[in-house]
C-alpha positions in Angstrom: 0.0 0.0 0.0 2.8 2.4 -0.9 1.1 4.0 -3.8 -1.4 6.8 -3.1 -4.9 5.5 -3.0 -7.6 7.1 -5.1 -10.0 9.5 -3.4 -12.8 7.3 -4.4 -11.4 4.9 -1.8 -10.2 7.2 1.0 -12.9 10.0 0.8 -15.6 8.2 -1.2 -16.2 5.5 1.3 -16.6 7.9 4.2 -18.8 10.3 2.3 -21.2 7.6 1.0 -21.4 6.0 4.4 -22.3 9.2 6.2 -24.8 10.1 3.5 -26.6 6.8 3.9 -26.4 6.9 7.7 -28.1 10.2 7.9 -30.6 10.0 5.0 -31.6 6.5 6.2 -33.1 7.9 9.4 -36.8 7.6 10.0 -38.9 10.5 8.9 -39.8 11.4 12.5 -36.2 11.8 13.5 -35.4 13.6 10.3 -38.1 16.1 10.9 -37.3 16.6 14.6 -33.6 17.1 13.9 -34.2 19.3 10.8 -32.3 17.0 8.5 -31.8 17.5 4.8 -29.1 16.4 2.3 -28.0 17.1 -1.3 -25.2 16.5 -3.6 -23.0 19.2 -5.2 -20.8 17.8 -7.9 -19.3 14.7 -6.3 -19.6 15.9 -2.8 -22.3 15.0 -0.3 -23.8 17.8 1.7 -25.6 17.0 5.0 -27.5 19.4 7.2 -28.9 18.8 10.6 -30.4 22.2 11.7 -31.4 21.2 15.2 -28.2 19.5 16.3 -26.8 20.7 19.6 -23.7 18.6 19.1 -22.8 20.5 15.9 -21.3 17.3 14.5 -23.7 16.0 11.8 -23.8 18.9 9.4 -21.0 18.1 7.0 -19.9 18.4 3.4 -17.3 15.8 2.2 -16.2 13.6 -0.6 -14.9 16.5 -2.7 -12.6 16.1 -5.7 -13.3 12.4 -6.5 -14.2 13.0 -10.1 -13.6 16.7 -10.8 -11.6 19.6 -9.4 -13.1 21.6 -6.5 -14.2 25.1 -7.7 -15.3 28.3 -6.1 -18.7 27.8 -7.6 -19.0 24.4 -6.0 -18.2 25.7 -2.5 -20.5 28.7 -3.0 -23.3 26.2 -3.8 -22.6 24.2 -0.7 -22.7 27.3 1.5 -25.9 28.5 -0.2 -27.5 25.2 0.7 -26.6 25.6 4.3 -27.8 29.2 4.4 -31.2 28.1 2.9 -31.5 25.3 5.5 -30.8 27.7 8.4 -27.9 25.5 9.4 -26.1 27.2 12.4 -22.7 25.6 11.6 -21.3 23.1 9.2 -17.9 21.4 8.6 -16.4 21.1 5.1 -13.9 18.2 4.9 -11.5 18.3 1.9 -8.5 16.1 1.4 -5.4 18.4 1.2 -4.7 17.3 -2.3 -8.0 18.8 -3.6 -7.8 22.3 -2.1 -7.9 24.8 -5.0 -5.2 27.4 -5.4 -7.7 30.2 -4.5 -8.9 28.4 -1.3 -7.9 31.4 0.9 -10.0 33.7 -1.2 -12.9 31.3 -1.2 -12.8 31.0 2.6 -12.8 34.8 3.1 -15.7 35.2 0.7 -17.9 32.4 2.2 -17.1 32.8 5.9 -15.0 29.6 6.3 -12.3 29.2 8.9 -9.8 26.5 9.7 -10.6 24.2 12.6 -9.1 21.0 14.0 -7.6 18.2 11.9 -8.5 14.5 11.5 -6.2 11.7 10.4 -7.3 9.5 7.5 -6.2 5.9 8.0 -6.2 3.0 5.7 -5.2 -0.7 6.1 -5.0 -3.9 4.1 -7.8 -6.2 5.4 -5.6 -9.3 5.4 -2.9 -7.6 7.4 -5.3 -6.4 10.1 -6.8 -9.8 10.4 -3.4 -11.4 10.6 -2.3 -9.0 13.4 -5.7 -9.5 15.2 -5.3 -13.3 15.2 -1.6 -13.2 16.3 -1.5 -15.4 19.5 1.0 -12.9 21.0 -1.4 -10.0 20.7 -2.8 -8.7 24.0 -6.3 -10.0 24.4 -9.2 -8.0 25.7 -9.9 -8.2 29.4 -13.2 -10.0 29.8 -14.8 -8.3 26.7 -16.4 -10.0 23.7 -17.0 -8.3 20.4 -19.6 -9.7 18.0 -22.2 -8.6 15.4 -25.4 -7.0 16.6 -28.6 -8.9 16.3 -31.6 -6.9 14.9 -33.4 -7.1 18.3 -30.4 -5.3 19.9 -30.5 -2.3 17.5 -32.2 0.1 19.9 -29.9 -0.7 22.9 -26.9 -0.6 20.6 -27.8 2.8 19.3 -28.3 4.1 22.8 -24.9 2.9 23.9 -23.3 4.5 20.8 -24.8 7.9 21.7 -23.8 7.6 25.3 -20.3 6.5 24.3 -19.9 9.7 22.3 -21.6 11.9 24.9 -24.4 12.8 22.5 -28.2 13.1 23.2 -30.3 9.9 22.8 -33.6 11.4 21.8 -34.1 11.1 18.0 -30.4 10.3 17.4 -30.9 6.7 18.5 -33.6 6.3 15.9 -31.1 7.4 13.2 -28.5 5.0 14.5 -30.8 2.1 14.9 -32.1 2.4 11.4 -28.5 1.8 10.1 -28.3 -1.5 12.0 -30.8 -3.2 9.7 -29.6 -1.7 6.4 -28.0 -4.4 4.2 -24.8 -2.4 3.5 -24.0 -1.8 7.2 -22.5 -4.3 9.6 -23.1 -3.2 13.2 -20.9 -4.7 16.0 -20.9 -4.4 19.8 -18.7 -5.3 22.7 -20.1 -7.0 25.8 -18.8 -7.1 29.3 -20.4 -9.8 31.5 -23.5 -9.7 29.3 -23.7 -5.9 29.3 -23.5 -4.1 26.0 -20.7 -1.6 26.6 -19.3 -0.6 23.2 -20.2 -0.1 19.6 -18.8 0.1 16.2 -20.2 -0.3 12.7 -18.9 -0.8 9.2 -20.2 0.3 5.8 -19.3 -1.8 2.7 -18.6 0.1 -0.5 -17.3 -2.2 -3.2 -13.9 -3.5 -2.1 -13.6 -0.9 0.7 -15.0 -1.2 4.2 -15.5 2.1 6.1 -15.2 1.8 9.8 -17.5 4.1 11.8 -18.6 5.0 15.3 -16.2 3.0 17.5 -17.0 3.9 21.2 -16.8 2.2 24.6 -18.6 3.3 27.7 -16.3 4.9 30.3 -16.5 2.1 32.9 -15.4 -0.5 30.3 -12.5 1.4 28.7 -8.8 0.5 28.8 -9.6 -3.2 28.5 -9.0 -3.7 24.8 -12.6 -3.2 23.7 -11.9 -0.9 20.8 -9.2 -3.2 19.4 -11.6 -6.1 19.6 -14.2 -4.1 17.7 -11.6 -3.2 15.0 -10.6 -6.9 14.7 -14.1 -8.2 14.5 -15.1 -5.8 11.8 -11.9 -6.6 9.8 -12.7 -10.3 9.9 -16.2 -9.6 8.5 -14.8 -7.3 5.9 -12.5 -10.2 4.8 -15.5 -12.6 4.4 -17.2 -10.0 2.3 -14.3 -9.8 -0.1 -13.2 -6.3 0.9 -9.5 -5.5 0.5 -9.2 -2.1 2.1 -10.3 -0.7 5.5 -10.8 3.1 5.9 -11.1 5.0 9.1 -10.8 8.5 10.6 -9.9 9.8 14.0 -8.6 13.0 15.6 -5.0 14.1 15.3 -2.7 14.3 18.4 -1.8 17.9 18.9 -0.3 19.8 21.8 0.9 16.6 23.6 -2.6 15.0 23.5 -3.0 11.2 23.3 -5.6 9.5 21.1 -6.0 5.9 22.1 -8.1 5.1 19.0 -5.3 6.2 16.8 -2.7 4.0 18.5 -5.1 1.0 18.5 -5.4 1.3 14.8 -1.7 1.7 14.2 -1.0 -1.4 16.2 -3.4 -3.4 14.1 -1.7 -2.4 10.8 -3.4 0.9 9.8 -1.3 3.5 8.1 -1.8 7.3 8.1 -2.8 8.3 4.5 -3.0 12.1 5.3 -4.2 14.7 7.7 -7.4 16.5 6.8 -8.4 19.9 8.1 -12.0 20.5 9.3 -13.1 23.8 7.7 -15.9 25.5 9.7 -18.7 27.4 7.9 -21.0 29.7 9.8 -23.6 32.1 8.4 -22.7 35.8 8.4 -24.0 37.7 11.3 
């Protein structure tokens, strides 16, 4: 995996996963959260007007089939203004930023925010490392696929794991658990569902999503077990590539999720800035 991967793999899998995750929510949740979505060129544009977490309004997947232009960004921002979105994040791989990006940002009210790390891994390598008998095993935890009857409880744990509200959000999350392109997993501790992770299949790529463990069950290897379990399923599906994202380590911070992935064979493809859009006041 030394050659640069196409954006259709690194950005496309995430964009299409998030688009399906949000647009697949039941109508009641979509209405309560003020959800809407569109496509601008090859980018997906997601708005959640009534989102106190300010996480779910995102535009991403840019530059997969055509260069990013000022007109494209203007159309994205116009959509958010029309929706009354209080804040949105534009996520563009560094290689697709246009030369006039500084001027575009000044014109549209976009400012630089934190950065994420885009990670990729060969499915076979992750499975081999996960099955290495010398690998540290989880302490009393078991990771396995989620049965349909556990979807609501699984969704609740995911929201609590990320510190997000449960009302309406759990309906969105639970809907993904029964979609044929999603493969939800959970981790149990003594019969209690204490962690979540899911995976979206896109061709030969598998997008990892929403890995979280409740506070009282952390530091026992749960996230690594969730990574390993999903990698094994990806292998059975014929996927060759795993794709994931997590926060960068800045100012001496430590991100356990990043190190868990690196230990299992993930590689950093690039860092990607979060560009914040807010309407003019």
